C-alpha positions, 0 to 999 in steps of 0.5 A: 118147459110147461106152459105158464113157466118163465123161459129160464132154466130154473122156469124149465127145471120146475116145469118138469118137476111139476109134470113128474109130480103130476106123473102118477108114478109115486114121485115123493122128493124132487131136487131142482138145482138153481145155481149162481148165487156165489157172486163176489162181484155185482151182487146187488144186480145178479141177486135181484135178477137171481131173486125175481127168477126164483119168485116168479119160477115158484109162483109158477110151480104153485099155479101150476100144482093148484091147477093139477089137484096138488098144491095141497100135497106138494112142500116146496123148500129152499135150502142153500150151502152156505150164506152171505156176511152182510158187510160189503166187499167191493160190489159184492159180500164174502162167504157166511155162515147162516143160509137161508131156507124157505118152507112155501105153499098152501100146506104151510101154515103161515111165517114161523121163526125169526129173521138173523139181527143184523146188529148182533153179528158173531165175532167174524162178522157172520149173521147168527142162524135162527135155526140149525139145519139139522133143525129145518131137515128134522121138521121136514122129516118129522112133520111133513114126512111122518117119520122120526128125525133120528131114524134119517138124521145122524144126531136127534135134532130138535124141530125147533118146536114147529113139528107137525104144527108147521103144516096145514094138512 
């Protein structure tokens, strides 16, 4: 991997991503998988380890992009295909309907959105999403790429009021 990245699979992948972004090949989008969050046992230890790895790797990526002069041209985005229910079942939790998503980097103008309310679960014990995934992608399509969300999403999704003002550049 790239110097400065943790010696983990994610660190290696993000080091490669930083190199590709710096390659002058016109790369606009990269996808880096980070597996292992489908925990049902020993979740506290596993999630702690994975979140520490994610944090260290995202910090290294941001530092690497900044040292290359690319930080203000790069949006870092995380998604998850499913969430977790807040209620413990053994030493883990079951699949839930609200999953996390982050937009990071100096191009993001502060914190936006609301955290789910642990005291207002749906009838099945799931967190209630505060933003639909379509809104997340619509915000990025319109605010970052400057293209109408309707041109890339089947249904025209609102940007949850964030739009272009979410981004500082």
